Backbone as numpy.savetxt, mean C-alpha at the origin, in Angstrom:
# Nx Ny Nz CAx CAy CAz Cx Cy Cz
5.18 -0.17 -9.31 4.90 -0.71 -7.94 5.91 -0.28 -6.82
7.19 0.09 -7.15 7.95 0.52 -6.16 7.67 1.93 -5.71
7.22 2.72 -6.73 6.47 4.06 -6.22 5.59 3.90 -5.16
4.48 2.88 -5.51 3.47 2.89 -4.49 3.89 2.35 -3.37
4.91 1.55 -3.25 5.52 0.93 -1.98 6.22 2.08 -1.16
6.70 2.86 -1.90 7.43 4.03 -1.19 6.52 4.86 -0.53
5.54 5.14 -1.25 4.33 5.96 -0.71 3.66 5.26 0.76
3.53 4.00 0.63 2.88 3.15 1.64 4.00 3.22 2.89
5.28 3.10 2.75 6.28 3.20 3.74 6.18 4.80 4.34
6.04 5.75 3.42 6.21 7.13 4.01 4.92 7.41 4.73
3.93 6.75 4.25 2.46 7.02 5.25 2.72 6.45 6.60
3.28 4.99 6.33 3.21 4.50 7.79 4.28 5.19 8.57
5.46 5.73 8.05 6.35 6.52 8.85 5.67 7.91 9.43
4.89 8.42 8.72 4.17 9.63 9.20 3.15 9.08 10.38
2.59 8.01 10.34 1.87 7.62 11.28 2.56 7.13 12.52
3.74 6.78 12.54 4.68 6.44 13.48 5.04 7.72 14.32
5.37 8.82 13.58 5.78 10.17 13.94 4.77 10.73 14.71
3.45 10.84 14.03 2.53 11.34 14.83 2.11 10.77 16.04
2.07 9.50 16.07 1.83 8.72 17.41 2.92 9.02 18.53
4.27 9.22 17.94 5.15 9.63 18.96 4.89 10.99 19.37
4.53 11.84 18.47 4.25 13.15 18.94 3.03 13.30 19.82
2.18 12.57 19.64 0.99 12.47 20.73 1.75 12.05 21.91
2.27 11.08 21.98 2.82 10.47 23.46 3.63 11.51 24.05
4.58 12.27 23.22 5.35 13.26 23.69 4.36 14.66 24.47
3.50 14.75 23.67 2.54 15.76 24.15 1.82 15.36 25.48
1.32 14.25 25.56 0.94 13.71 27.02 1.83 13.81 28.05
3.25 13.54 27.86 4.21 13.50 28.68 4.80 14.95 29.16
4.66 15.84 28.14 5.09 17.37 28.23 3.85 18.10 29.31
2.69 17.57 28.76 1.44 18.25 29.53 1.58 17.80 31.13
1.71 16.48 31.29 1.91 16.05 32.79 3.01 16.91 33.49
4.22 16.92 32.81 5.37 17.69 33.35 5.00 18.98 33.64
4.29 19.84 32.73 3.89 21.18 32.97 2.85 21.39 34.12
1.90 20.47 33.88 0.84 20.68 35.01 1.44 20.52 36.35
2.39 19.60 36.43 3.14 19.16 37.80 3.95 20.70 38.13
4.66 21.39 37.36 5.25 22.36 37.48 4.45 23.58 37.88
3.38 23.67 37.19 2.48 24.82 37.38 1.73 24.76 38.81
1.12 23.45 39.05 0.61 23.33 40.28 1.36 23.27 41.47
2.62 23.18 41.46 3.51 23.36 42.57 3.53 24.61 42.99
3.35 25.61 42.23 3.53 27.09 42.49 2.11 27.69 42.81
1.78 28.23 43.91 0.64 28.75 44.33 0.01 30.00 43.23
1.20 30.91 42.50 0.80 31.78 41.65 0.48 31.30 40.29
0.86 30.16 40.00 0.88 29.66 38.72 -0.30 28.80 38.53
-0.84 28.27 39.48 -1.99 27.15 39.46 -3.16 27.69 38.60
-3.42 28.90 38.62 -4.40 29.38 37.66 -4.19 29.03 36.06
-2.92 28.97 35.80 -2.53 28.65 34.37 -2.68 27.44 33.94
-3.15 26.36 34.76 -3.24 24.84 34.43 -4.36 24.89 33.31
-5.45 25.57 33.59 -6.70 25.39 32.60 -6.24 26.02 31.33
-5.46 27.00 31.18 -5.01 27.52 29.88 -4.27 26.42 29.30
-3.37 25.85 30.15 -2.40 24.83 29.58 -3.27 23.78 28.84
-4.22 23.41 29.55 -5.07 22.22 29.16 -5.72 22.45 27.97
-6.06 23.84 27.91 -6.76 24.25 26.38 -5.89 24.20 25.41
-4.62 24.72 25.51 -3.68 24.70 24.54 -3.16 23.18 24.08
-3.21 22.29 25.20 -2.62 21.06 24.84 -3.76 20.38 24.20
-5.09 20.57 24.44 -6.28 19.85 23.81 -6.20 20.25 22.45
-6.02 21.67 22.18 -5.88 21.99 20.65 -4.94 21.37 19.92
-3.90 21.27 20.44 -2.55 20.47 19.88 -2.93 19.19 19.58
-3.58 18.64 20.74 -3.84 17.00 20.69 -4.96 16.94 19.40
-5.82 17.70 19.27 -6.94 17.69 18.34 -6.29 17.61 16.94
-5.30 18.66 16.75 -4.80 18.81 15.47 -4.05 17.70 15.31
-3.01 17.24 16.09 -2.25 15.90 15.85 -3.18 14.58 15.38
-4.27 14.66 16.08 -5.31 13.43 15.80 -5.70 13.57 14.54
-5.98 14.95 13.92 -6.76 15.00 12.61 -5.60 14.67 11.76
-4.40 15.27 11.94 -3.39 14.91 10.97 -3.17 13.30 10.97
-3.32 12.50 12.15 -3.08 11.01 12.37 -4.19 10.40 11.39
-5.46 11.08 11.45 -6.62 10.48 10.29 -6.14 10.61 9.10
-5.60 11.82 8.79 -5.22 12.09 7.36 -4.08 10.93 6.95
-3.09 10.96 7.81 -2.11 9.99 7.55 -2.58 8.42 7.52
-3.47 7.85 8.24 -3.96 6.52 8.08 -4.82 6.56 6.86
-5.60 7.54 6.32 -6.38 7.53 5.16 -5.32 7.49 3.93
-3.97 8.14 4.04 -3.08 7.91 3.13 -2.51 6.75 2.93
-2.32 6.00 4.05 -1.77 4.80 4.15 -2.67 3.60 3.55
-4.10 3.90 3.76 -5.13 3.08 3.07 -5.05 3.16 1.43
-4.96 4.54 1.12 -4.87 4.99 -0.42 -3.45 4.17 -0.94
-2.37 4.26 -0.35 -1.10 3.86 -0.91 -1.14 2.38 -0.73
-1.80 1.64 -0.02 -2.11 0.26 -0.02 -2.92 -0.31 -1.08
-4.00 0.54 -1.44 -4.66 0.23 -2.57 -3.88 0.63 -3.99
-2.89 1.58 -3.94 -2.32 1.80 -5.03 -1.25 0.35 -5.30
-0.90 -0.18 -4.23 0.02 -1.22 -4.32 -0.75 -2.43 -4.99
-1.98 -2.56 -4.41 -3.03 -3.46 -5.06 -3.00 -3.36 -6.77
-3.38 -2.07 -6.92 -3.54 -1.58 -8.21 -2.34 -1.85 -9.16
-1.19 -1.49 -8.68 0.05 -1.84 -9.35 0.47 -3.20 -9.51
-0.03 -4.02 -8.66 0.21 -5.57 -8.96 -0.89 -6.05 -9.84
-1.99 -5.45 -9.95 -2.94 -5.89 -10.89 -2.41 -5.40 -12.50
-1.94 -4.34 -12.44 -1.47 -3.79 -13.78 -0.26 -4.69 -14.02
0.64 -5.16 -13.39 1.63 -6.06 -13.59 1.36 -7.27 -14.03
0.39 -7.97 -13.35 -0.33 -9.16 -13.93 -1.05 -8.93 -15.27
-1.51 -7.66 -15.49 -2.01 -7.77 -16.74 -0.93 -7.63 -17.98
0.02 -7.02 -17.62 1.10 -6.99 -18.51 1.74 -8.25 -18.87
1.93 -9.22 -17.62 2.46 -10.45 -17.89 1.44 -11.28 -18.61
0.13 -11.31 -18.62 -0.78 -11.94 -19.39 -0.78 -11.32 -20.65
-0.50 -10.50 -21.04 -0.30 -9.75 -22.42 0.86 -10.28 -22.95
1.88 -10.33 -22.16 3.03 -10.78 -22.74 3.09 -12.41 -23.24
2.30 -13.09 -22.25 2.25 -14.62 -22.55 1.35 -14.85 -23.89
0.34 -13.92 -24.17 -0.53 -13.87 -25.22 0.39 -13.62 -26.52
1.26 -12.64 -26.38 2.13 -11.99 -27.46 3.06 -12.97 -27.99
3.66 -13.70 -26.84 4.83 -14.67 -27.41 4.10 -16.11 -27.46
2.90 -16.28 -27.44 2.21 -17.48 -27.95 2.32 -18.61 -26.64
2.63 -18.40 -25.54 2.51 -19.24 -24.45 0.89 -19.42 -24.02
0.12 -18.53 -24.32 -1.40 -18.69 -23.96 -2.08 -18.02 -25.16
-3.26 -18.72 -25.81 -4.03 -18.26 -26.57 -4.96 -17.13 -25.98
-5.52 -15.95 -26.75 -6.18 -15.11 -26.32 -7.49 -15.53 -25.64
-8.13 -16.48 -26.36 -9.26 -17.11 -25.93 -9.21 -17.84 -24.55
-7.90 -18.68 -24.46 -7.64 -19.31 -23.22 -7.58 -18.31 -22.15
-7.07 -17.04 -22.31 -6.75 -16.12 -21.42 -8.16 -15.70 -21.01
-9.07 -15.28 -21.94 -10.46 -14.62 -21.48 -11.14 -15.86 -20.65
-10.98 -16.92 -21.03 -11.79 -18.11 -20.37 -11.20 -18.21 -18.97
-9.97 -18.20 -18.87 -9.43 -18.21 -17.55 -9.80 -17.00 -16.57
-9.67 -15.77 -17.20 -10.12 -14.66 -16.61 -11.51 -14.76 -15.85
-12.53 -15.42 -16.82 -13.86 -15.47 -16.35 -14.02 -16.30 -15.14
-13.09 -17.37 -15.30 -13.28 -18.56 -14.20 -12.66 -17.99 -12.97
-11.82 -16.90 -12.94 -11.31 -16.18 -11.83 -9.85 -16.96 -11.53
-9.17 -17.53 -12.44 -7.99 -18.38 -12.21 -6.93 -17.22 -12.44
-7.00 -16.21 -12.79 -5.96 -15.15 -12.65 -5.80 -14.54 -11.27
-6.89 -14.60 -10.61 -6.89 -13.95 -9.47 -6.23 -14.66 -8.32
-5.63 -15.86 -8.54 -5.02 -16.69 -7.50 -3.77 -16.44 -7.31
-2.98 -15.69 -8.16 -1.68 -15.14 -7.91 -0.52 -16.26 -8.50
-0.90 -17.46 -8.56 0.07 -18.39 -9.18 -0.39 -18.60 -10.69
-1.12 -17.67 -11.56 -1.64 -18.11 -12.68 -0.54 -18.18 -13.82
0.70 -17.23 -13.55 1.59 -17.46 -14.49 2.48 -18.84 -14.57
2.79 -19.11 -13.16 3.39 -20.55 -13.47 2.60 -21.48 -13.94
1.21 -21.42 -13.62 0.32 -22.56 -14.01 0.29 -22.49 -15.26
-0.17 -21.35 -16.18 -0.06 -21.24 -17.44 1.08 -21.49 -18.20
2.17 -21.04 -17.92 3.33 -21.22 -18.52 3.59 -22.88 -18.44
3.44 -23.34 -17.13 3.95 -24.82 -17.18 2.86 -25.69 -17.89
1.78 -25.27 -18.21 0.65 -26.26 -18.93 0.64 -25.89 -20.34
1.04 -24.91 -20.93 1.16 -24.56 -22.51 2.42 -24.73 -22.65
2.59 -25.50 -23.97 3.72 -25.44 -24.62 3.86 -24.68 -25.80
5.12 -24.15 -26.14 5.18 -23.01 -27.07 6.13 -23.71 -28.16
5.62 -23.09 -29.40 6.57 -23.69 -30.67 6.49 -22.22 -31.58
7.75 -21.93 -31.83 7.80 -20.79 -32.62 7.48 -20.93 -33.79
6.81 -19.84 -34.64 6.57 -19.98 -35.95 7.58 -20.46 -36.89
8.92 -20.08 -36.83 9.86 -20.52 -37.49 10.06 -22.06 -37.42
10.01 -22.61 -36.21 9.80 -24.00 -35.98 8.75 -24.95 -36.56
7.53 -24.13 -36.61 6.42 -24.73 -37.18 6.46 -24.79 -38.76
6.93 -23.59 -39.28 7.43 -23.73 -40.79 8.36 -25.03 -40.99
9.35 -24.91 -40.27 10.38 -25.96 -40.61 9.84 -27.34 -40.35
9.03 -27.61 -39.55 8.23 -28.83 -39.57 7.52 -29.30 -40.78
6.85 -28.19 -41.14 5.85 -28.49 -42.26 6.68 -28.85 -43.52
7.93 -28.20 -43.89 8.62 -28.58 -45.01 9.39 -30.05 -44.83
9.75 -30.29 -43.63 10.32 -31.72 -43.51 9.30 -32.80 -43.73
8.11 -32.66 -43.86 6.94 -33.71 -44.01 7.08 -34.19 -45.51
């Protein structure tokens, strides 16, 4: 889950950096156009500057689209890792006897495990008695 969150953070950082680069490109284009148009001999270069700036802007926007897609994928990886963690918790509860397998299946079908509080609800509602204690109780009768 930590790896998935790190990927999500990296993708969000790339998005911020690309948006900052786009803002800087706009500022740089404005300064360059002002400088070129102030001189009569260089005014013809403004159209070439616009072509180059537009190409760089298109490139940065394409990279921004990729970074946003990476952020979406990373978000889904976080959701998937949470689901895997919940599954491991469920299996552990079954393994230690806090929940029977049949109860787990019926709760999964009813959607109770998707609420997020299934572990606290299940652990609080089921009592656990170790096999040693069960044997001990049967001998004392």
